[in-house]
C-alpha positions in Angstrom: -15.4 67.2 9.9 -13.7 71.4 9.1 -15.3 74.0 11.4 -16.7 75.3 7.6 -18.6 72.3 7.4 -19.6 72.4 11.2 -21.2 75.9 11.0 -23.3 74.6 8.0 -24.7 71.4 9.7 -25.3 73.1 13.2 -27.7 75.4 11.6 -31.4 75.2 12.2 -33.9 75.0 9.1 -34.7 76.1 6.7 -31.3 77.8 6.7 -29.4 74.4 6.8 -31.0 73.6 3.4 -30.2 76.9 2.0 -26.3 76.7 3.0 -26.0 72.9 1.9 -27.4 73.8 -1.4 -25.4 76.9 -1.9 -22.8 74.7 -1.4 -23.7 71.8 -3.9 -24.4 74.7 -6.3 -20.5 76.6 -6.0 -18.4 73.6 -5.5 -20.3 72.1 -8.6 -19.6 74.6 -10.7 -15.8 75.4 -9.3 -14.2 72.0 -8.2 -11.0 73.4 -7.4 -12.9 76.5 -4.8 -11.5 75.7 -1.2 -13.9 75.7 1.8 -12.5 77.6 4.9 -13.4 79.1 8.0 -12.6 82.8 8.4 -14.1 85.3 10.7 -15.9 82.7 11.9 -18.0 81.9 8.7 -17.7 79.6 6.2 -15.8 81.1 3.2 -14.4 80.1 -0.1 -11.1 80.9 -1.5 -9.6 80.4 -5.1 -5.5 79.2 -3.4 -5.4 82.4 -1.7 -7.8 84.8 -2.8 -11.1 85.4 -1.0 -13.8 84.5 -3.2 -17.3 84.6 -1.2 -19.2 83.5 2.2 -21.9 81.7 3.5 -23.6 83.6 6.4 -26.6 83.1 9.0 -26.5 86.2 10.8 -27.3 86.3 14.1 -31.0 87.4 14.9 -31.7 87.5 11.2 -33.7 84.8 9.1 -32.1 84.1 6.1 -28.7 83.6 4.6 -26.4 85.8 3.1 -23.9 85.0 0.1 -22.0 87.8 0.0 -19.3 88.7 -3.0 -15.7 89.6 -2.2 -15.1 91.3 -5.2 -18.7 92.5 -5.5 -18.0 96.3 -6.3 -16.8 94.7 -9.7 -19.7 92.6 -10.5 -21.7 93.5 -13.3 -24.9 91.0 -13.8 -28.1 91.2 -11.6 -27.4 93.8 -9.4 -31.0 94.2 -8.5 -31.0 90.6 -7.2 -28.4 91.5 -4.9 -28.4 93.6 -1.4 -26.0 96.1 0.0 -28.1 97.2 2.5 -26.2 99.9 5.3 -22.8 98.6 3.1 -20.5 100.6 0.7 -18.9 98.1 -1.1 -19.8 94.5 -0.2 -23.2 92.8 -2.3 -24.3 89.7 -1.3 -27.6 87.4 -1.9 -30.4 86.8 0.9 -32.3 83.5 0.8 -35.1 82.7 3.6 -36.0 79.2 2.2 -34.2 76.9 -0.5 -37.2 77.4 -2.9 -35.9 81.3 -2.9 -32.9 80.0 -4.7 -32.9 80.6 -8.6 -29.9 78.6 -10.0 -29.8 80.4 -13.0 -29.4 84.0 -11.4 -27.0 82.7 -8.6 -25.0 80.6 -11.2 -24.4 83.8 -13.5 -23.4 85.9 -10.5 -21.4 83.1 -9.4 -19.2 83.2 -12.7 -19.5 87.0 -12.6 -17.4 86.8 -9.8 -15.1 84.4 -11.0 -14.1 86.3 -14.1 -13.3 89.6 -11.5 -11.7 87.6 -8.3 -8.6 89.0 -9.0 -9.5 92.6 -9.2 -9.8 92.6 -5.4 -12.2 93.8 -2.7 -12.2 97.4 -3.5 -12.9 99.5 -7.1 -10.2 101.9 -8.2 
């Protein structure tokens, strides 16, 4: 088992179920995507390009799905959190029932379309 999978499977419920559901959606949409363990969290990459990460912040009661090229995203920005961050946007889930797969899928496709644009908006 790689460290990213170990991170996911070692989480308490409901976070483990949320992470597993997110993993199924992401890897189902993009079979070529690669799950790595970067910055001590699961991070998805297309070849060498960062795409999104999954994180359960210590002391918090949610799972964060952060998008690397979020400065370029245009869909469902009202569902995304920027809390104390200048550029990075994320989706937050406190239970598996909160995951709206339609919104998640549309944001993932939007992120895929801008993945080569990089972290910063010029």
